[in-house]
C-alpha positions, 0 to 999 in steps of 0.5 A: 143491277142498278136502280130502275123504275118498276117494271111490273105493277107493285104485287104482281108476281113475276113472270115464270120463266120455263124451258122448253120443253124438247119435244118438237111439234111438227105437222104431223103432231110428234110428241116424245113420250114424255110429253105425252105422259105429261098430256094424259095428267093434264086431261085426268086432272082438267077432266071434271072442270067446266068451262066458262064462256071464253076461258080467259079474264085479266087480273087486276094487274092487266094480265091474261089469265085463265079461268079458274074453270080452264076448258079441259084438253078435249075441249080446246082440242074441239074448239081448236078443230072447230076454228079450223086448226087441224091436221086435215086442213094442212094447219099447225096445231100448237099443243095447248095442254102439254106445252110443246113447240109447233112448227107452222112452216111445212118444208117437206118437199119443197126442193131447190130450184138448183138441185132440183128444178123440177120438184121445185116448179112443181111444188111453188105451182102447188103453192101458188094455186092453193094461195090462189083459191084460197085453200084451207088456211090460206084463204083467211075469212076467218079471222079473229079481230076486227074487220079488215079486207073490204073494199072501202077499208082504206078509205075508211080510216083514211076519212076517220084520219082527215076528220080527226079533231086533233089533224083539223087543229092542225090544218087550221094552225098551219094555214093561219100561221102561213096567211099570218105570213102574208100569203094568200088565204085561198093558195094556202088552203089548197096547198095545206090540203094537198099536203094532208092528202099527200100525208095521208095516202102515205102514211095509211096502210092499204089492208083492203083487198084479199086477193093481193094479201094472199099474193104477198102471203104466197110469196112470203111463205116460200120465202120463209120456208127456203130461208128458215129451212129448219122450221118456224117454232111457236109455243102452244101454251104461249098461243092459245093464251094469245088467241084466248087474248084475241078473242076477248079482245074482239068482243070488246072491241080493244085492239092487241098492240104487238111489241116485238123485238127487232133483230132483221128486216125478217121481222115485218113478214114473220109476224104477219105470216103467223097471224095469217098462218094461225088466224089472227087479223093482221096487224097494222106495222109502223115501218120505216119509211126507208122500206117504202120503195118500188113495186116492193113498198106498196105489197108491204102496204097490202100486207099492213105495213104503214111507213113513217119518218125516222124524226118528225123534226118541228112538222106539226101537221105531220105529228097531228096525222100519226098520232090520229091514225094511231087512235083511229086504228085502236078506236076501232079495234084494229091491232097495231105492231111497233117495235119497242126499240125503234130499230133493229138491234144490231148488237145482238141484244136488246136496245134501250125502249123508244117512247113514241108510239108508247107515248101515243098509246098511253095518253090516249088510254089514260085520256079515254080516247080509247078505251084500252089496249091488250099488249102483247110483248114478243121475243123472236129468236134467229139461228142465224140472222140474215143482215149479220154481214151488213150489220158488221160492216155498219159496227165497223164504220164502214159505209151503210147500204140503204136498207131495202127489204127489196135487195134482201128478197131479190137477192138469188144467194140469200134465197139459197142459204139455209139459216137454221130455224124461227122460234117466236115467243109471245109473252102473257097478254095484259091490259094497259088500263089496267096496268096504269091504273096500278102503277098510278095507284101504286105511286100517288095513292087516293088519286085516280089515274084518269082524273087529269082534267081535260085528258092531259096527263099528270106529272108522273106521265114521264116516270110512267112511260119509261116504266112502260118501256122497261115493263115491255123489255123485261117481258121480252126477256123473260121469255126470249129463247137461247138459240143454240147458235148463242151457246155455242159462241158464248162457249168459244168467245169466254175461252181461255186458251186458243182453242176448245176440243169437241168434248169439252165445248160439248160440255161447256155448251151443257154447263151454260144450258143448264145455268140458263135453265136454271135461271128461269130462262129458255133456250132452245132445243131440237130433241137430239143431244148436245153434241148434235146440236153442237155440230149443226150450229158449227156447220151453220156458222161456218168455217168463216166465223169458227175454224177447226183443227182436225189433224188432232187427236181430236177436233179443236175449234178456235175463233176465226171472226170475234166480231160476227160471234159476239152479236150471237154471244150479246144474246144470251148475255143478259142471263148473266149480267148480275154474275159479270159485274160482280166477278168484274168487281171482285177481279179488281178487288183481288188484284188490288190485294195483290199488289198491296201485298207484295209491296206491304210496308214498302215503296214498290220499284214496279209501280212508277210513274211516267217519270220513274218515280215510286208510289207508296202502296197501301197495305193489303187488308182483304177485300172489302164489302163496301168498297166491293158495292161501290165498285158494282154499283159504278159498273152497274150505273155505267151500264145502264144503256146496255143491259136490263137489270132484275128488279131490286136494286144495286144492293139485293141484286149484289147479295142474290148473286154472291149467294148464287155463285157461291152454292154454285161453287164458283166463290167460298167467300168475297176473297176466295174463287173455288172455280177459277174457269167458271170465275173467268166465263163471268169477267170474259163476258163483260170485259169487251163492254168495260173496254169499249167504255174505256175506249169510248173515255179515252176518244173523248181527248181529241176533243181537245185541240190544245192537248192540255192532257199532255201534262197529266202526270204533272198534274197526277203526281201532284197534290190531287192525286187524279180525284177529279179536283180542279188544278192549279193551272185550269183554275188559275190562267184564263189562257188554259182554262177554256172560256168557250167550247170548240164543236166538232162534227159529231160524225167526224169524231166517230170515224176518228174514235174508231180509227184510234180503236183500231190502231189500238187493237192491231198495236196491241193495247186493246184486247177485244175486237168487238170493242170497236163496236160503233153502236155501243161506242154511241151508247157510251157517249151518249151515257156521257152526255147525260152526264155532263162530260160532252155536249151535243148541238146543231149548226153551231154557227147559227146557235152561238156566235163565233170568234171573231176571225177564227177559221174552222178548218175543213173536214178531212177528206177522208172521213167523207170518202168513208162515210160518204157524208156531204162535205159540211164545214165544221160548226155549218150544219149537222150534228155537233159534239164539244167537251163540257168546260167542267169536265175539259182537261185544261181545267181539270183532270177528272176526265183523265181521272175517269179514264184511269177509273174505266182502265182499272176494270179492264181485263188487262192487269196494268190498269190496276197499277197504273191506277194505284200509281197514278202513271197516267197514259201509257206513252203508245197511247199517248202518241195514237191520241195526238195523231188522232188529234192531228186528224180531227183539225182545230174545229169550229171555236165558239165565243166566250159564254157566260153562265146563264147563256150557255150551248151545253146539252150535258148539264154543266154550268154551261147549259141552256136547256131548250137548244140543248134538249133539241140538239142531243134529241137529234144526236140520240134519233129522238123524235119532238115527243121523246125530247120532253120526256128525256128531258122530264125523266131526268137521268141520274149523273154517272160518277166514278165513286159510288157512296155507299153507308158503312152502315150497310150489313154484310150478308152471311155466305 
């Protein structure tokens, strides 16, 4: 609900999300009666329309649209058959005029080697022969797009990259730099050219051999149809729009930029397989260097993959080569694929966008080096993800196994799995140039978006880049399909009791599905009744995740592994995030109202500080709309890295959501709940995230080796009342108030924080096991760094002076044994973290107050009581924190700093800026380009209290 930059051009209509029709097209095509009836209506309505040249155009906002005179369904059918998309050729033909689904993976007669080796070998031999001879669609010689698959393709691209002006300039600069350092020019020139050849040979994809590509397609085909035995589905209407966009792009000599979400290593294979299957020129896929392993890496390059580093560092030549390669591909009209999130999402929901590739493309288009690019956001939904178990291990802090696609594909146990189905959706394609034009015109009236001198970007480039990234994420969310596994996981993780009967489970799944569809979302269906789908999901997830009691009056299902199920629940969470934030805020307000009602006009004997002294509690005055708005604003700001909010700002979204909850019978007003079960459903969705952020904030106390927070109650019970004021001790005692930072290894801190979290969970202080999620903890710490609460720096021993004679303690050996991190003494290399001076507990109670504020929103009702009573931390939490602080050691203390010579990142009084941005970028995994963007974008500071003017009108419900 937080304000975000516009995610679509001014005046552009919001994409209309539609429910997936229950009818499914499997080869041969089979439609439900209702689907056929809609199809006849469509044919009648369009039979008299006259087709245009290509039936496709880009509107002024850059979106691909049908022409007013769209070809008739008969013409479209004939066009698809002319291009080889007919049932006779064995190719799935999407139902473009009725919007049904098409299964493009034929698993009939597949066979499994362990169960039916004869059928398996017969099918495998037949498939191998078909791919070898190039039968039907397997020949892949009539694709739409720029020419690939000719013998000198790789050499042509490599030559163009090496001759690119930016690459030549980078080579000359590198040679000149080394010559100035005293090295021999001839030797330097040879060495730099060897480096140039090595970089380009590693980077450039090798789409030059049709025979090798068919072999790769044969492997991928057999892998996918065995793993996802229920099919790979696409939407006919979306596919037709993409195909027309591809034709238009081919005619204009421009590229398609595919920007899918990233959930699994299977994404690489799946997308290329779809385009190979249906005749679109294969994209060049930006993949991580970790996948460039022997044999498998070479095969992936033959299928269009090119491997890039996670970080470019200060290697200017590599940076120039990478940018030149992307520009050469776009200038020649070759398709490119990049994952907008940058890495696989291990939490089940979209990650914040990475801007590296987006910046290269947008700058090239704005500078005129690339004519235009057609952007195609994509969503991929899996019933079950192959890597779920490894994701859980990583998120719980266990040693991370090296990412290896070869290991995945060669595992016989994986190949025997049946993981359900895959749904792939394409957002409406849109023009990058038209979008930039509309955005710049809206932001700077009268200024041409392409008028920057020398091809440079205008001052609004960072803002545009951020808007572009979130426009893509918004489009992905708009077409994302909620899989049945996500529906069942969402229901079973939001139960008020221990379990749910089968009848209630089916009813609740139907209700969640209806809510998503009513909000314009999409839900995948199999064309069966809900009870059949639920049974299928329960079998797919298995008894390891969801337990079943069969001996009762009816089957009762209960949660066995919350953490794993939360990864599926998160796939549907974005549909309910505004309701969840509002309901959590109302719950807190009503708790405070009840506390005030029971203690009105007196002092509460139950609300005691740690010293046993009662505190006065204000009388109940009802739920304040303005306080509710402040709480909603606070949570929206807090979770800005977790969720993508609808456009319109906090106030508009809150009022819209409030009216929706009233119309749905959940509320009658802001202080009256009509349906407690549904109200709690929304709370249960957001409470795990609240608990994670509370835990992340609590863990910051272990960065204070002096444990000055142990006297928090003396200060909270004093005159400051926990409102973030400086304490008397902090401002007057220079030995208590820190004048320098104490740095700790970031990896060690993360391990200790998770140890703290697990201890609190098993001692009963945490409610949700999924709140220990390492990725969400990192998101919280990143938000705290942006708000200036903590600071990151690389190698503080080299960056800032240390205190004379101070000895850093060695890292606890148990930490390195867990993470397999090389043993590095604190202060020497690696990313370090420290509390910002202005948030240090020895100087101010701001951090303690923030912890109390977050505790107030938790499911634990004690949070409201302790917040009102200023009671501080519970004794058990204090005890565990002391042990965690002991395990952290003394850290690495730096010399005192002046206000103008700090070492911070987060924007405190000691922050510098240049080194801070570099350190923060390293800690957040940003590349060299993203560092500049992060600094220029200037994130809003996180606040405990959001200012809301009292003049805000209260809406009529």
